[in-house]
C-alpha positions as CSV (number, residue, x, y, z in Angstrom):
1,M,19.1,105.0,150.4
2,F,17.6,107.2,147.7
3,P,16.5,104.8,144.8
4,F,18.6,106.3,142.0
5,G,18.2,103.1,140.0
6,D,14.5,103.7,139.9
7,I,14.6,107.5,139.4
8,F,13.5,107.4,135.7
9,P,10.4,105.2,136.4
10,M,9.5,107.4,139.4
11,I,9.7,110.5,137.1
12,L,7.4,108.8,134.6
13,V,4.9,107.9,137.3
14,N,4.8,111.5,138.6
15,I,4.4,112.9,135.1
16,E,1.5,110.4,134.5
17,L,-0.1,111.6,137.8
18,M,0.2,115.2,136.5
19,L,-1.6,114.3,133.3
20,R,-4.6,113.3,135.4
21,E,-4.8,116.7,137.1
22,P,-7.3,119.3,135.8
23,V,-4.8,122.0,136.4
24,F,-2.5,120.6,133.7
25,W,-5.3,120.5,131.1
26,L,-6.3,124.0,132.1
27,V,-2.8,125.0,131.1
28,V,-3.2,123.1,127.8
29,V,-6.4,125.0,127.2
30,L,-4.7,128.3,127.8
31,V,-1.9,127.2,125.4
32,G,-4.6,126.3,122.9
33,L,-6.1,129.7,123.1
34,Q,-2.7,131.3,122.3
35,Y,-2.4,129.1,119.2
36,R,-6.0,130.1,118.3
37,R,-5.0,133.7,118.5
38,M,-1.9,133.0,116.3
39,N,-4.2,131.3,113.7
40,S,-6.3,134.4,113.7
41,L,-3.2,136.5,112.9
42,R,-2.5,134.2,109.9
43,E,-6.1,134.6,108.7
44,N,-5.8,138.3,108.9
45,I,-2.6,138.5,106.8
46,Y,-3.8,136.0,104.2
47,G,-7.3,137.3,104.1
48,V,-8.9,133.9,103.9
49,P,-10.3,131.5,106.6
50,L,-7.9,128.8,107.6
51,K,-8.3,125.3,109.0
52,S,-8.3,124.6,112.7
53,N,-4.9,124.6,114.4
54,W,-5.3,121.6,116.7
55,N,-2.3,120.0,115.1
56,E,-0.1,122.8,116.5
57,V,-1.6,122.3,120.0
58,G,-1.0,118.6,119.7
59,T,2.6,119.2,118.6
60,A,3.1,121.6,121.5
61,L,1.7,119.0,123.9
62,I,4.1,116.3,122.6
63,F,7.1,118.5,122.8
64,G,6.0,119.7,126.3
65,L,5.9,116.1,127.5
66,V,9.4,115.4,126.2
67,G,10.6,118.7,127.7
68,G,9.0,117.9,131.1
69,L,10.7,114.5,131.2
70,L,14.1,116.1,130.4
71,G,13.5,118.9,132.8
72,S,12.6,116.4,135.6
73,V,15.8,114.5,135.0
74,L,17.9,117.6,135.1
75,M,16.4,119.0,138.2
76,V,16.7,115.7,140.1
77,F,20.3,115.1,139.2
78,I,21.4,118.7,139.6
79,G,19.7,118.8,142.9
80,V,17.1,121.5,142.3
81,T,14.2,121.0,144.8
82,L,10.9,122.7,145.3
83,T,11.8,123.1,148.9
84,G,12.8,126.7,149.2
85,S,12.3,127.3,145.4
86,G,9.6,130.0,146.1
87,L,7.3,128.6,143.5
88,M,4.2,129.8,145.4
89,Y,5.6,133.3,145.2
90,I,7.0,133.2,141.6
91,W,3.7,132.4,139.9
92,P,1.7,135.4,141.4
93,L,4.6,137.8,140.8
94,A,5.1,136.6,137.2
95,I,1.4,137.1,136.5
96,L,1.6,140.6,137.9
97,L,4.6,141.4,135.9
98,M,2.9,140.1,132.8
99,L,0.4,143.0,133.1
100,V,3.3,145.3,132.7
101,N,4.8,143.5,129.7
102,A,3.8,140.1,128.3
103,R,7.4,138.8,128.2
104,F,7.8,139.4,131.9
105,I,5.7,136.3,132.7
106,C,9.0,134.5,132.2
107,F,10.4,133.2,135.6
108,A,13.7,134.9,134.9
109,Y,12.2,138.2,136.0
110,A,10.1,137.1,139.0
111,G,12.9,134.8,140.2
112,G,15.5,137.5,140.1
113,I,13.2,140.0,142.0
114,L,12.4,137.4,144.7
115,A,16.1,136.6,145.1
116,L,17.0,140.2,145.5
117,S,14.2,140.8,148.0
118,R,15.3,137.8,150.0
119,I,19.0,139.0,150.1
120,F,18.2,142.7,151.0
121,F,15.0,142.5,153.0
122,G,14.9,138.9,154.2
123,F,11.5,138.2,152.6
124,P,10.2,135.9,151.4
125,Q,11.7,132.8,153.1
126,I,13.2,131.2,150.0
127,N,16.5,129.6,149.0
128,V,18.1,132.0,146.5
129,S,20.2,129.2,144.9
130,Q,17.2,127.0,144.4
131,V,15.1,129.8,142.9
132,L,17.7,130.8,140.4
133,A,18.7,127.2,139.6
134,L,15.0,126.4,138.9
135,V,15.0,129.4,136.5
136,A,18.2,128.1,134.8
137,V,16.9,124.5,134.4
138,L,13.6,125.7,132.9
139,H,15.5,127.8,130.4
140,M,17.7,124.9,129.5
141,V,14.6,122.9,128.6
142,E,13.2,125.9,126.7
143,S,16.4,126.3,124.7
144,L,16.1,122.6,123.5
145,L,12.4,123.1,122.7
146,I,13.3,126.2,120.7
147,F,16.1,124.4,118.8
148,F,13.8,121.5,117.7
149,S,10.4,123.2,117.3
150,G,10.8,127.0,117.7
151,Y,10.4,127.6,114.0
152,L,7.3,125.5,113.5
153,G,4.1,127.5,112.8
154,A,6.0,130.8,112.2
155,I,3.6,133.6,111.3
156,P,4.3,135.8,108.3
157,A,4.3,139.5,109.1
158,F,5.4,142.9,107.7
159,F,8.0,144.9,109.7
160,R,9.9,148.1,109.3
161,D,13.7,147.7,109.0
162,R,16.3,150.1,110.3
163,A,16.1,152.1,107.0
164,G,12.4,152.6,107.5
165,R,11.4,150.2,104.6
166,V,8.5,147.8,104.9
167,V,10.0,144.3,104.7
168,G,8.7,140.7,105.1
169,G,9.5,138.5,108.0
170,F,8.1,136.1,110.5
171,T,7.1,136.2,114.1
172,L,8.1,133.1,116.0
173,Q,5.7,132.3,118.9
174,K,5.6,129.0,120.7
175,F,4.0,127.8,123.9
176,W,4.5,124.5,125.7
177,P,2.7,122.9,128.7
178,I,5.3,121.2,130.8
179,P,4.5,118.5,133.4
180,I,7.5,118.1,135.7
181,A,8.4,115.7,138.5
182,A,10.4,117.8,141.0
183,L,12.4,116.9,144.0
184,A,11.3,117.9,147.5
185,F,12.4,116.9,151.0
186,V,10.9,117.0,154.5
187,V,12.2,116.1,157.9
188,G,10.9,112.8,159.0
189,M,11.0,112.3,162.8
190,D,10.5,108.5,162.6
191,V,13.1,107.8,159.8
192,P,15.7,105.3,161.1
193,P,19.3,106.8,161.3
194,G,21.4,106.2,158.2
195,S,18.3,105.3,156.0
196,V,19.0,108.2,153.7
197,D,22.3,108.8,151.9
198,M,22.4,111.5,149.3
199,P,25.3,111.7,146.8
200,G,27.9,114.3,147.6
201,W,27.9,115.6,144.0
202,W,24.5,117.2,144.3
203,P,25.7,120.9,144.3
204,L,22.4,122.4,145.3
205,I,21.7,120.3,148.4
206,K,23.6,121.8,151.3
207,P,25.9,119.2,153.1
208,G,24.2,119.8,156.4
209,V,20.9,118.8,154.8
210,R,22.2,116.2,152.5
211,D,23.8,114.2,155.3
212,A,20.9,114.5,157.7
213,E,19.8,111.1,159.1
214,N,16.1,111.9,159.3
215,I,15.5,113.6,155.9
216,I,12.9,112.2,153.5
217,Y,13.3,112.9,149.8
218,T,10.4,112.5,147.4
219,L,9.2,113.5,143.9
220,I,6.1,115.5,143.4
221,P,4.4,116.5,140.1
222,V,4.1,120.2,139.2
223,V,3.0,122.0,136.1
224,A,4.8,124.8,134.2
225,A,4.4,126.6,130.9
226,L,7.1,127.8,128.7
227,G,6.8,130.4,125.9
228,Y,9.1,131.7,123.1
229,G,8.7,134.9,121.1
230,D,11.1,136.1,118.4
231,M,11.3,137.6,115.0
232,A,13.0,136.5,111.7
233,I,13.8,139.2,109.1
234,A,17.4,138.6,108.0
235,R,17.2,134.8,108.4
236,D,14.7,132.0,107.8
237,P,12.7,130.9,110.9
238,R,14.6,127.6,111.4
239,R,18.0,129.3,111.4
240,K,16.9,132.1,113.6
241,S,15.3,129.8,116.2
242,R,18.4,127.7,116.4
243,I,20.6,130.8,116.9
244,S,18.2,132.0,119.7
245,A,18.3,128.5,121.3
246,G,22.1,128.7,121.4
247,Y,22.1,132.1,123.2
248,L,19.4,130.9,125.6
249,A,21.4,127.7,126.4
250,L,24.5,129.8,127.2
251,Y,22.4,132.1,129.4
252,S,21.0,129.0,131.2
253,A,24.5,127.5,131.8
254,V,25.9,130.8,133.2
255,L,22.9,131.3,135.5
256,L,23.1,127.7,136.8
257,L,26.8,128.2,137.5
258,L,26.1,131.5,139.4
259,A,23.2,129.8,141.3
260,V,25.5,127.0,142.5
261,L,28.3,129.5,143.4
262,S,25.9,131.8,145.2
263,D,25.1,129.3,147.9
264,G,26.9,130.8,150.9
265,S,28.0,134.0,149.2
266,T,25.9,137.1,149.4
267,L,27.8,138.9,146.8
268,L,27.5,136.1,144.2
269,G,23.9,135.8,145.2
270,V,23.3,139.5,144.2
271,V,25.2,138.9,140.9
272,A,23.2,135.8,140.1
273,A,19.9,137.5,141.0
274,L,20.7,140.5,138.8
275,F,21.9,138.3,135.9
276,S,18.6,136.4,135.9
277,P,16.5,139.2,134.4
278,L,19.3,141.3,132.9
279,G,20.9,138.3,131.1
280,H,17.5,137.4,129.8
281,E,17.0,140.9,128.4
282,L,20.4,140.7,126.9
283,V,19.5,137.5,125.0
284,I,16.3,139.2,123.7
285,N,18.1,142.4,122.6
286,I,21.0,140.5,120.9
287,G,18.4,138.5,118.9
288,R,16.6,141.6,117.7
289,R,19.8,143.5,116.9
290,L,21.0,140.6,114.8
291,E,17.8,140.8,112.7
292,M,17.9,144.6,112.4
293,A,21.6,144.9,111.7
294,D,21.8,142.4,108.8
295,P,20.1,142.9,105.4
296,P,16.5,141.6,105.2
297,I,15.9,138.6,103.0
298,Y,12.2,138.8,102.4
299,V,12.2,141.7,100.0
300,P,11.3,142.1,96.3
301,S,13.5,140.2,93.8
302,P,14.7,141.5,90.5
303,D,13.9,138.1,89.0
304,G,10.2,137.9,89.7
305,L,7.6,137.8,92.5
306,A,9.3,136.6,95.7
307,L,7.2,134.6,98.2
308,L,7.2,135.3,101.9
309,D,5.1,132.3,102.9
310,V,3.2,129.3,101.6
311,L,0.2,127.8,103.4
312,P,0.7,124.0,104.1
313,D,-1.6,121.8,102.0
314,S,-2.5,124.6,99.7
315,P,-2.3,124.3,95.8
316,A,1.0,126.2,95.9
317,W,2.4,123.9,98.7
318,R,1.4,120.8,96.8
319,A,3.1,122.1,93.8
320,G,6.4,122.3,95.8
321,M,6.5,126.1,96.3
322,R,8.0,127.2,99.6
323,S,8.9,130.4,101.5
324,G,11.7,132.2,99.6
325,D,10.9,130.9,96.2
326,V,10.5,133.3,93.3
327,I,7.7,133.1,90.7
328,L,9.2,134.0,87.3
329,A,6.2,133.5,84.9
330,V,2.6,132.3,84.8
331,N,1.3,130.8,81.6
332,G,4.4,132.1,79.8
333,L,3.8,135.7,80.9
334,P,6.5,137.3,83.1
335,V,5.5,138.2,86.7
336,R,7.3,141.0,88.5
337,R,4.7,142.4,90.9
338,R,1.4,141.4,92.5
339,A,-0.5,143.4,90.0
340,D,1.0,141.3,87.2
341,L,-0.2,138.1,88.9
342,A,-3.6,139.5,89.6
343,A,-4.1,140.5,86.0
344,I,-3.2,137.0,84.8
345,M,-5.4,135.3,87.3
346,Y,-8.3,137.5,86.3
347,A,-8.0,136.7,82.6
348,V,-6.9,133.0,82.7
349,N,-8.8,130.0,83.8
350,P,-7.1,127.3,85.8
351,P,-4.9,125.4,85.8
352,L,-2.1,127.9,85.9
353,Q,1.3,126.9,84.5
354,V,3.8,128.5,87.0
355,D,7.5,128.8,86.4
356,F,9.4,129.5,89.6
357,L,12.8,129.3,91.2
358,S,13.1,127.0,94.1
359,R,15.6,128.5,96.6
360,R,15.8,125.3,98.6
361,K,16.8,123.1,95.7
362,N,18.4,126.0,93.7
363,R,16.8,125.1,90.4
364,Y,13.9,126.1,88.1
365,R,10.6,124.3,88.2
366,R,7.4,124.3,86.2
367,E,4.2,123.1,87.8
368,L,0.4,123.3,87.3
369,L,-1.6,125.0,89.9
370,F,-5.4,124.6,90.4
371,Y,-7.4,126.8,92.6
372,S,-8.5,125.6,96.0
373,D,-12.0,124.4,96.9
374,E,-12.6,127.6,98.8
375,G,-12.2,129.7,95.6
376,R,-9.5,131.5,93.6
377,V,-6.9,130.9,96.3
378,L,-3.4,129.5,95.5
379,G,-2.1,129.7,99.0
380,F,1.0,131.9,98.9
381,L,1.9,135.3,100.2
382,P,4.3,137.6,98.3
383,V,6.8,139.7,100.0
384,P,5.7,143.3,100.7
385,E,6.4,145.8,97.9
386,G,6.7,148.9,100.2
387,S,3.1,150.2,100.2
388,E,1.8,148.0,103.0
389,E,2.1,150.6,105.8
390,A,-1.2,149.7,107.4
391,M,-0.1,146.1,107.9
392,V,3.3,146.7,109.6
393,M,3.5,144.8,112.9
394,E,4.3,146.7,116.1
395,L,7.1,145.0,118.1
396,S,5.7,146.2,121.5
397,T,4.7,143.5,124.0
398,A,3.4,145.9,126.6
399,G,0.7,144.7,128.9
400,P,-2.4,146.6,130.2
401,L,-0.5,148.3,133.0
402,G,2.5,149.0,130.7
403,R,0.2,150.6,128.1
404,W,-1.6,152.7,130.8
405,F,1.7,154.0,132.2
406,S,3.0,154.9,128.7
407,G,-0.2,156.8,128.0
408,F,-0.1,158.5,131.4
409,W,3.6,159.5,130.8
410,R,2.8,160.9,127.4
411,R,0.0,163.0,128.8
412,L,2.2,164.2,131.7
413,T,5.1,165.2,129.4
414,G,2.9,166.5,126.6
415,E,4.3,164.0,124.0
416,K,2.1,162.9,121.1
């Protein structure tokens, strides 16, 4: 009998084994490099050096461990196994696709391509249902991680809205190292008949395999990495990440249903394989259209100087100022634009008496601000006023091959 009563401790043991593997910590290092790059983006937009971002790496590691535990439980009880999942083919293909576009490293694209290749060409030797179910479960875990932590560490940025105006917003980028205990089975020639009895409710284990009398089921530790990229212009990062998590969870549930139904049906297998990448693209496009269709919220305010972002642990942060607040006056002088604030800061010695409107608490506040130890830095970033053309962020995620092809096509067609 498979020891379902001990399944949770077995998962914990396998995850603990993965934590001892150098490959997992290599993934952690790669994740750390991504957060280091994101910290550099913050430094560029603030124009001041910032503290190390190791706390973000640690947070990502903790959430990744929780996500790995949840993903392990889901895969075991749904019946997703590494046997026939094509993991050895998915990783190289995903890395190759990443060279075309960074977001194509997601398994939704490589998994869909491999499934279609198996259906139409018979190669590679993978189980289409298992491949697509693996993609679905990983995205279920990702949707939960996005819901609870996707908004953390949002990077302020300037975008161009559908009317061509320069507006403020945030790029949401998160990466999580995921240690997972996954199910695998092998045929054991010396296993006594009747020693294995798999439950009939496992939808992704074929009855002929599930009821075999000489099958051995085990858990093996594997490592994965999940990433999330989005933008928030018409909503604050927390609300946007939770909307995105909802759409991704719906995508995951539909893909898992199609994966289960595709077992034994070539037509449904094609539908599921196509839905894997196309449904993922739909989720991304819906998210972007929502932000572009609705009015931006990080724009100049008629009441004063609106704030796009506030650095944690800065003088402004300690005074209670947050993203979306509006500075009304400094030392009794009204502030409407950045130039007003710069003139006051040039002429007045600290502390500064700041009157501002707290959007979160919907009330006026008056606080004293002292400069930081690094110099005349208060730690907040105002919304763009329309002249920041050079700082507008491009939304393209094209990789090296994608950029080369775009340049080649422009030369071929004579486009500028």
